[in-house]
Steps between C-alpha positions, in 0.01 A plus 500: 500500500165601649478861613421384852827304516718784374706667773663840512863474607725791608872416484801719578837445335368357172790590270724204582537177692207358690281804434526471126450125508186541710360760261538261209342208683207689655426667165532170312238352733261788425533716810538879495848617601574852625874532545768753572875526465779746433633376164290687243635298207399175666156646575458596135573139407243371749239739357575361156476139617183551705309797356145412603355568847843512663680810626876549550627823654834656588501531879775544757373310804749683724294817440174517694369762255585288197316203651206720605458640149517152350245362747252780435510435126489119528217495754293745296535293182498147635371503858658326796723203411420144593869427550771751595855370454781706653784349301735793425836464675870566467803341663828648615824408330669219693695662783540490877250736663766751603606536137148574373465874448226697669352578158486135394355392834229765471421394145431143611285615793311753290405250229453177692329634812375855454386419146278222630352732763430765235310253283301368796417854610347594166335175383378321811234757604314429174528126566366550854210705365423221253517241776733253331847454358835335562832679562819302445826662604798324348749390761794264447680204647719779637195633682503184713874431505814703435825494307817703486535807275125555452416648841299798365286272284450255788396787727229610259361153443489420870313830537256399227418184693412697814326783318279260308402288796408816692302627200307172491388565858372845401297403195123451524329173416508419131854626446831322542871579508790261496879508449618275221843346458517438123791258534834509320456606137752576228451876462731799462476548876610145576781519245632810677548285813557148369679571174502214249356253752163678469453300179432190712165644609167539314449802276238761587281370218519143630424623851195700389330192353453361850499821703220681316234229558616487862456877539155490342380252762600705805225635722403600855580151633867569418520843660806560715667173406864514381467320167745353251416477131510156340838423348 
């Protein structure tokens, strides 16, 4: 890959599921991946698999300070990213809303919504100063529809849709933000809701083969549009 074609990608939630699959595909294609997650053992494995140029850090996105410290270090070493992917998310255990504890509800909100805001707060100013970059906030089919027993998750993903479209209106020319529904993928998260029937859907690795080229092509013309990744 020519140096001019190589992009710098920041991804949250890289230790499993879609995040990990995207790391592997972006890195395989020759791009620089700067990722974070909470599973240190999984991060050690990623460092072993992709030792050159890449950077994988233990970060709790629910902590503004943790994200701020990570951003300072990443921006100093690598500069502003070309592509910022807010992928980290959790889902509540299947239950009617009134049976979801206050602690579990807060955990979903803190990761899926506040975590995205923390990352935007500490990375986007550098992208604005540079005058270019794309921010993709991962939404869900349940950010545009709903289902029983996942109300907290639905609430956060509907919020991501609105937050991202408002952000797109705030960004200067040259930058873009869009919410992305990745589709239905066989991950740990889906298995927690669908059980064995999750096996009928593509794996994260299969999904990444089509999704990563799609993400690399996004630009200002797409800003504010609710997008769905190719299946």
